[in-house]
Structures are given as structure tokens and as C-alpha cells.
N, C-alpha and C positions, 0 to 999 in steps of 0.2 A: 512672503511666505513661503513656507514648507509642505510641502506635499508628499506624503510616504505613498508610493505604490506597493501594495504591499501584495500579491496577487500568486495563486496558483496555477497551473498551467489550462489552458482551454483547450480539452484534448481533440486531437486531428488537426486541430485550428493554430494556436499559436502557444510556445512555451512560456512558463512563468515571467521569465527574462525579456522576450517579447512585448509580453503585456505593458511589464513596465517601461519598455522604451516607447511605447503607443504613448503611453500617459507622458512622456517627458517631450515627445513631438508636440503634443496639442497643446502643453500649459507652457506660458511664459515665467510663469513659477519655477521656482528651484523646486526638484523633484528627485526624492531618495529612494533608488530602487531596492525592494527585498524580495527576492523569487522565493518562491514558499513550495512546501507541499504538506500532505498530510498522513504521509506513511505508505503514496501508491504512487501512480506513474510520476515520474518527476522528482521524487525525492532523490535518489541517488545524484542526480544532476547538479538540484539545488544544495545540497550540502557540502558536494565535491568544490563546488564553485567559492565558497567562502574557505573552505579547508585547502584549495591549493592543491588537491591531490591528482591523481592520475589514473586515465581510464585505461582499462585493459580489458581487450576485446578475446572470449573463448572459447570454443567449441566443447559444448558440453552436449548432454541427452534433454533432449525435447520432452514435453509432455507426452505423446506417443510413443516413447522410444527409440524416435529418431533425434538426428544431430540438428543441432540449430545455432547460432552462432547469438553471445549471451557477454554483456558490459556490464565491466564491474569498477568501483573506483577504490584504489589503495592512497591512504594517505598515510605516510609514517607507519605506523604500529595498528591503525582501525581500517578495515574494509568495510565498503557499503554496500551491500548486495540487496536487488530487486529481486523477489523470487519471481517476481510476474515475467524477470529476462528468460527464466529458464522453464517455468512450468504455465505462463499466463495464457489467460484465457484468449487474449487476442491474437495468438499464437496460430490458431486453429481456423479453421473454415466454421461456418456453420453445420456442416454436416459431420464434420470431426468432432464434434464436443462430442463430450462424453467421460463424465466423471467417474464413469467404474474403471474406467481405462488408463486414465490419464496417473503420470508418476512426478512427484519433487525430486528424483534421483539428481537430474540437473543441478538443484539447487546444492545439493552437496557436492557434487562435485566442484561449482563453486567457489565455494567453504574451502576446500582443499586447496584448490590454486592457489588461493592465498594466505592459505596456512604456509604452505609449500615456499611462499614468498617472506617469510618469516611474519607475517600478521598474526595476532595472538587478541584482538581485540576485534568483535564483529557486529554491525548493525544491519540487521536485516528486515527488509518490509515484507507486509505480510498481503498485500491489497491484489488485486486481479487476477488472482491464481485459478489453475482449470480443474485443481485436484480434489479428491476427499481421501487420500490412502494413510490420513492420521500422519503425515511427515514419514511414513514409513519408509518411501523412497530415498528419501534426504538421511536417512540413518540408515539405509544400507553402504551408500557411497562412501558413507564414514566408517565404514567397517563394523557396523553391528549386522549381525549373522540373524534371519527368520528363516527358520526351519517348519515346514508342516507334517503331518503325522508319519509319513514314510520317509522321514530323514531328508527329503528333498530341500536344496536351498531355495528360497524364492524373494523377489523384491514384490512386497506385497503390493496392491491397488485396492481399491475401494471393494471388487468384486472377491476379494481373495482375503482380505484382512480375516474373514469368520475361518479362515483355514490353518492360520499362525498357531503352531504346536508350542515350539520351543523360541527363546529367544537369547542369544547368545551376543554378551558383551566384550570375549577377552580381546576381539581383534580391533576395538573402538582406536582411531588413530588419531585423535586429537589427543592434547597435554596442555595445560595450564592456558586454558583460551576463557575469553568472556564474550557472552553473547546478549544483547539487548535485541527484542523485534518491535518494531514500530507496526501497532497495532490499533485500527479506529475502531474497533465492536469489541462486545464483553460477553459474546455467547459461550457458553460451555461446550465440552466435545460433543457431546451426546442428549440424546432425551429432542423433547418436541422444539425446545430452544437452542439446538445444536447444531453442528455443522451441517449434517445431513440434511433435515428439514428444512431448515431456513436457508441455507443457501446451493442445496442440491438441486432444485430446480431447474435453477438459471443456469448450474452447468449439466443441463440435459441428462439429469438422472430422473427417472419415470417416477410418477405419482403411486405407481403400482409397488415400487421397489425400494422407495425409502425406508420403510421398516424393516425389510432383509439386511440393507445398507447399514443402518445404526445398530442393526444388532451386532454385526458384522465389525462394527467401530468398537462396538460395548468390550465384544471379546478382546479386541486388540488392548482396550483399556486394564481389563483384567487380569491381563498375562503383562501387562507392563509394570501393573503394581504389583505384583507376584514377586518379578525379578527386580524392581528399584528399589521395593518397599515404600510406596507412598502414591499414594492413587490423586493425582492433577484434572480430572477430569472435569469436576466442576469448576477451574480454575478459572475467573475471566479471562476470554479471550484466548479459553484452551482450544476452540472451533471455530479460528480465525484462519485462514487460507485450507479449511477443508482439513483442520487437527494441524498443520504445520506450526499452532503456536504450543500444543499440547506436547508437541515433539522436542520443541525445542526449550520449554521448560522443564519436562519432565527427565528426559535423558541429555542434554546440554548443560541442563541446571541456568538457564537463561531468565531475563525477567524481559515481559510484555509491561509497552510503555505507550501513551499516547502518540502517535507517528507526529503530531502538528507541535506536540509539546518539545520532542525531540529536534524539531528543525527549528521551531522558534529560539531553543535555547543554543544551538551552533550559530546560527545566524544572529544572534544578538538582538532580536527582534522590539524585546520591551523597551528597550534604550533609544531605539529608531521611533517608537509611538510614542515617547516621553517629549522627543525634540521637535517633532512634527506638529502641523497648526492643523492639519486636517487628513484625514486618511483614504484611501481610496483599494479597495480589493475587487475580489470577485472570482468566479472560476467558468466554465462552460455551461454549467447548470446550477440554477439555485432551488429549492424548493426547500420544503418541510424536513428533508432531509440535512440540509445543511446545517442545520441545528444538533445535529448528533456529529458534532465532533470535527466538522471539515473545516478546512481553512479559512472562508471568512468568517466563519462562527468565532474560531479561534482567535483571530485579530479582533474582531469586535468585543470581545470579551478582555483583552490586554487593554484596551483603549477604553473601555468603561471604568477600568483603574484610574486612568487621568483626566477622566472627563472628555478624551477625544473625539469628537464629530467622525461618522465613518458612513461614508458613500459605495455602495457596492455596483459593479457592471459585470454583464453576463449575456451570456449568448443565449438562453434559454431562461426565463421567469417563472414559476408557480407559486403558490402558496405567499404571495407577495404579503398580504395583510398579515400573515406570522412573522415572515420573516421583519416587519417595520414593530411589529408589539415585541421582539425580539431585541430593539434596539436600535438598529440599522436606520441612518436618518433618512436615506430614499434608497430604493434599490433599481438601477436602470436595465432595460433589455437594449443591447446594441444592435438587433436585427430589426428591422422597420420593413424588409422587403417578403413578399411572399414567392420565396425562391427555395427550391430543392436543399434539401442538407448540405450535399456535398458543396453545393455552391455557395452558401453561407459560410461555411468552412473554412473556404481558400480567402474569404474577406473579414474575416473575421479582425485581421491587425487593423485593417482602413477601419472599418465600421465601430472597434472601440475607439480608434484614433476621434473619429469623429463625433461620439456618443460622449468623451471628454472634452472636448472641443464645447461641446455645445453647452456643457455643464460649467467650465471654469469663466465661458464669455459671460453667462447669466448671473453664475453666483461669486464668482471670485474678483 
């Protein structure tokens, strides 16, 4: 029997590779490991492993304009950049989270670093950002100039998007580049389904500020439409990463694609599913959100094409009936002890091993 272990990472507990290794250790059958991601944390490492690229560590501007270290992958003429490495919510303590003040400037610096290493093709992941600046910080790092009414140069944040009076493209630094962004949401830039209203509160934008911030984002979109003669504010995914998706589509002429689909393509996942007898998948938490393009659901959809059984394992399981109705053969929670989360995260690899072993001993 051939088992395909096609996991995403279990955040703060184990990588996708480590999850696969736990399955291999637990089973006496042949286990093929495919480390996956959906455009969020772990995407760069997953794709880099398959393309045999090199990881570079660079100092860039962090979310609050402080210096931070960021990792990116260069695989020949392709750079894989996780925006969260420069502007991720996880880089900030709870008390410092405030999307009115955060910037994507460091993402632009990562792009420039790769560009100066002769890279012209870019894959940028948009998950996990702390920002709501419409990607204006990134654009500033790439040479696009924003001026206020007093003709002062500015690096706009969510708070100051409303102050943009002029946009100057004459010093844009990139030539002959191609951008694809991994995106797992379809929200527009503005409006009640846009970046500010949907994602702003989790980035600590206060409820009473949402209308004003969205108004500033609309002003930025108006200025962009005027200078570029195109309006992408309603483009599906424009609101990803606080509007970074909008900047990539509008100014960099990039495309937004499903993060899972991109990783699945690079890793030849479909071919591995064809050859497997049964598929194990999972990630840190599985619930109704899993069915909105997350890795286990992506694996399930491909497996359905070949009538393959999919068993899921997760650190926390909610909405199990919905998951089973979607087509998972079963969904197992690997944690059975009433312990603090910190302790459960430490025991993740061992608990996954035990749950998989229990399943294999009973059913395979």
C-alpha cells in the first residue's frame, strides 16, 4: 500500500515536512511526502524544497518601520517572497498591532534585493500581513513616489492614504518583471467586503475608524485609477494583505492566483495523488474555514478526481459534520489531553505520530 502524506504546516508546532515524517514513522507501508501550503506561512519553504533553490536572509524595513530580518528563496530566475516575512502580524506583539501605522515597505525591499540578483520572475505570498496600506509602502520602496498637497514626499500608511495628492511613476526601478501573487481570498479593495472592513479589525483597526480608513483607501484607488487609467479596486483578491493584492495587479501588472493551486503545480501533487492508494492530509486547525481554499480541502478536491480516500488529522477540529459532508473520509483530532496550548504545540509531532499509528493499526 502506498500512502501519500500531503500536509500543510501545523503553525508553531511542526512543519509540513515534519508532519509527513511523523506519518512515515507511524506506518509500515510506503509513505510519499508532499509538503504543501496555501499561500500563507510555509509556502516559500515548500516550493523551495522542490525547486532546490537557495534561501537568502536580508535586513529590511519591518511593519513599524524598524529593521527586521526576512528570508526569501531564489531559484534560478524565480524569487519566492512571503510578504509576512517583512510585514507579518506575527512580527508584532499584541500591544503594537495597529494597521493604521504599518507598512509593506520591506516587501518592496525584498523584491529589489532579488531584482539586483538578476531575478525577473516573482511569486509573492499574501497571507498573514499586519498592514492596510494598499501596498503603497511596497511601491515606495520600488521607486514610485507619493506626495501630499504640500508636495512633501510620503510613505503612505492606512492613516495617511487620504493625504495622497500626486503619484509619480518616473523613478520606478523595475523593468521586464513578471509577478504572480498567491492569494486565498477574493475580497475587493474597498467597501464592506473590502480589505479594511473584513480584515482591519483583526489587525487592530478600531470599529469607529473603519469608515474613515476605507474612505482613505478609496481615495488612493481614485488616484491610482487616474494615473494608470485603469481601476482594479473590484478585482477579486485586491483586498488581500491590506490591499497589497491591489498594488501588485495595478502597478506591477501582476496576477493573483490560488496559493494552493500554485504550490500543487510546483510540487506535482496531482501525479502523486494518482499513484497513491490513500491520502493523509491536515493542518493545525480544521473547521468550516478549511473549505474556503485551505490546503486539506485542495487535496480533497484533487483526490476526488481519482476517487481516492482522504483522511485528515488536525490539532483542533471544529465543524466536523461539515468537513465529512465535504468528502473527507474522516477527520481526527490528534490532541486528547487537556493541556495548555503551549504544551500541546510542543507535543504535536508525537501526537500526530500516535494518531496516525492508531489509524494504520486499525484500518490498514
